C-alpha positions as CSV (number, residue, x, y, z in Angstrom):
1,X,1.6,29.6,17.0
2,X,0.6,26.4,15.6
3,X,-1.6,25.5,18.7
4,X,-3.5,29.0,18.4
5,X,-3.9,27.9,14.9
6,X,-5.2,24.8,15.0
7,X,-7.9,26.2,17.5
8,X,-8.9,29.1,15.4
9,X,-9.5,26.5,12.4
10,X,-10.1,22.8,14.0
11,X,-10.4,21.6,10.2
12,X,-6.8,21.8,10.1
13,X,-6.2,19.2,12.6
14,X,-8.9,17.0,11.0
15,X,-7.0,17.4,8.0
16,X,-4.0,16.6,8.9
17,X,-5.5,13.5,11.2
18,X,-7.0,12.1,8.3
19,X,-4.0,12.6,5.9
20,X,-2.0,10.2,8.5
21,X,-4.9,7.5,8.6
22,X,-4.9,8.1,5.0
23,X,-1.8,7.2,4.7
24,X,-2.1,4.0,7.2
25,X,-4.9,3.1,5.0
26,X,-2.6,3.4,2.0
27,X,-0.3,1.0,3.7
28,X,-2.9,-1.5,4.4
29,X,-4.5,-0.9,0.7
30,X,-0.7,-1.3,-1.1
31,X,0.6,-4.5,1.3
32,X,-2.5,-6.4,0.6
33,X,-2.3,-5.1,-3.2
34,X,1.0,-6.3,-3.6
35,X,0.5,-9.4,-2.2
36,X,-2.3,-10.5,-4.2
37,X,-0.5,-9.5,-7.1
38,X,2.8,-11.1,-6.1
39,X,1.5,-14.4,-4.9
40,X,-0.5,-15.0,-8.0
41,X,1.7,-13.0,-10.8
42,X,-1.5,-11.5,-11.9
43,X,-1.3,-7.3,-12.5
44,X,-3.2,-6.2,-15.4
45,X,-6.4,-6.4,-16.5
46,X,-9.6,-8.0,-14.7
47,X,-7.5,-9.7,-12.1
48,X,-5.6,-6.0,-11.0
49,X,-9.5,-4.6,-10.9
50,X,-10.6,-7.1,-8.5
51,X,-7.3,-6.7,-6.8
52,X,-7.6,-3.5,-6.3
53,X,-11.2,-3.4,-5.2
54,X,-10.4,-6.1,-2.4
55,X,-7.6,-4.1,-0.9
56,X,-9.3,-0.8,-1.2
57,X,-12.0,-2.8,1.0
58,X,-9.9,-3.7,3.5
59,X,-8.2,-0.2,4.1
60,X,-11.7,1.3,4.1
61,X,-12.9,-1.1,7.1
62,X,-9.7,-0.2,8.7
63,X,-10.3,3.4,7.9
64,X,-13.7,3.5,9.6
65,X,-12.6,2.7,12.7
66,X,-9.9,4.9,12.9
67,X,-11.8,8.1,11.3
68,X,-14.6,7.8,13.4
69,X,-12.3,7.5,16.8
70,X,-9.3,9.6,15.5
71,X,-9.9,12.1,12.9
72,X,-13.2,13.5,13.1
73,X,-13.4,12.5,17.4
74,X,-16.8,11.0,16.6
75,X,-17.7,9.3,20.1
76,X,-21.4,9.1,19.6
77,X,-23.0,5.7,20.3
78,X,-26.3,6.8,18.2
79,X,-26.6,6.0,15.0
80,X,-23.8,3.4,14.8
81,X,-25.3,1.5,12.0
82,X,-26.7,4.6,9.8
83,X,-22.8,6.2,10.0
84,X,-21.2,3.0,8.9
85,X,-23.6,2.7,5.7
86,X,-23.1,6.1,5.0
87,X,-19.3,5.3,5.5
88,X,-19.5,3.0,3.1
89,X,-21.5,4.6,0.8
90,X,-19.0,7.7,0.3
91,X,-16.4,5.3,0.8
92,X,-17.5,3.0,-2.5
93,X,-18.0,6.1,-4.2
94,X,-14.3,6.8,-3.5
95,X,-13.8,3.5,-4.1
96,X,-15.1,3.9,-7.7
97,X,-13.0,6.8,-7.9
98,X,-10.0,5.2,-6.7
99,X,-10.1,2.1,-8.5
100,X,-11.2,3.6,-12.0
101,X,-8.1,6.3,-12.0
102,X,-5.3,3.5,-11.0
103,X,-7.0,1.3,-13.7
104,X,-6.6,4.2,-16.4
105,X,-3.3,4.7,-15.2
106,X,-2.3,1.4,-15.5
107,X,-4.4,0.7,-18.7
108,X,-4.0,3.8,-20.5
109,X,-1.0,6.1,-19.1
110,X,1.5,3.3,-19.0
111,X,1.0,2.2,-22.9
112,X,1.0,6.0,-23.5
113,X,4.7,6.0,-22.2
114,X,5.6,3.2,-24.4
115,X,5.5,-0.3,-22.9
116,X,9.2,-1.1,-24.5
117,X,10.9,1.5,-22.7
118,X,9.3,1.3,-19.4
119,X,9.4,-2.5,-19.3
120,X,13.2,-1.4,-18.7
121,X,12.9,0.1,-15.4
122,X,9.4,-0.4,-14.0
123,X,8.2,-3.5,-13.9
124,X,4.2,-4.6,-14.5
125,X,3.6,-4.7,-10.2
126,X,5.3,-1.3,-10.2
127,X,3.0,0.2,-12.4
128,X,0.0,-1.6,-10.4
129,X,1.3,0.2,-7.5
130,X,1.4,3.8,-9.2
131,X,-1.7,3.1,-10.4
132,X,-3.0,2.5,-6.7
133,X,-1.2,6.0,-5.2
134,X,-2.3,7.9,-8.6
135,X,-6.2,6.3,-7.3
136,X,-5.4,7.0,-3.3
137,X,-4.6,10.8,-4.2
138,X,-7.7,11.6,-6.3
139,X,-9.7,9.8,-3.8
140,X,-8.4,12.0,-0.7
141,X,-10.4,14.8,-1.2
142,X,-13.6,13.1,-2.1
143,X,-13.6,11.3,0.7
144,X,-12.5,13.9,3.3
145,X,-15.4,15.9,2.5
146,X,-17.7,13.0,2.5
147,X,-16.5,12.0,5.8
148,X,-16.7,15.2,7.6
149,X,-20.4,16.6,5.8
150,X,-22.2,13.8,5.7
151,X,-20.8,10.8,7.9
152,X,-19.2,12.6,11.0
153,X,-20.9,15.6,10.7
154,X,-21.5,17.2,13.8
């Protein structure tokens, strides 16, 4: 049943693979972000924005190779530099969405909920991670369709 569904609608398999690679990318993103936050003790404002940008770039680089080989099964050798450039343009737009949402969650949602109440249960670092997860969720759909229809189109 599942096999026939995947043959009939190959986009489902692509999206599942995309999601799995996205999970790995999120892990790379969060590990690097948390290393930067915990090693510096900085988790808000400009340092957070810079750290989130760095962690996203690292995850996107990893993701290019995983998506090319596995998610979208693009084994073509031609236009490699062009595809890599397109991937980074789509990813940069996705990063802008991702980082903007993460920063908005940390800078706007956290104060809305109430710093005093939340400081008892959620650390600033955890808020940074929550912001990153929201950014990842919002950027997911943008990236899938950008990669599928721009970068790895057949």
